[in-house]
C-alpha angles and dihedrals in degrees: 000000000000116000118224122226109274124212110211104224097166135280130303130194121253120185120189134169114231133177114278091239089056093051091048091052092047090050091049092049089049091050093046094046093038091229136116120270087237089067092049092050094045091051091049091050091049091050087051089057100258114142109254120169111241093233091055093070099076139104106264095185118115115263117233 
């Protein structure tokens, strides 16, 4: 599937309900990889063929 060019016009909120087991696994992957769940979800959406700007898949937490 070809991805269209995506203009990054800022972030929007998306709230979804997912099974508890799915949330636990996402949380564990985030812990193991030391990265936010947001990055895991965005990478998965991109792999599924959803347009995700490259600069969106990054850790936005403050570095110590």
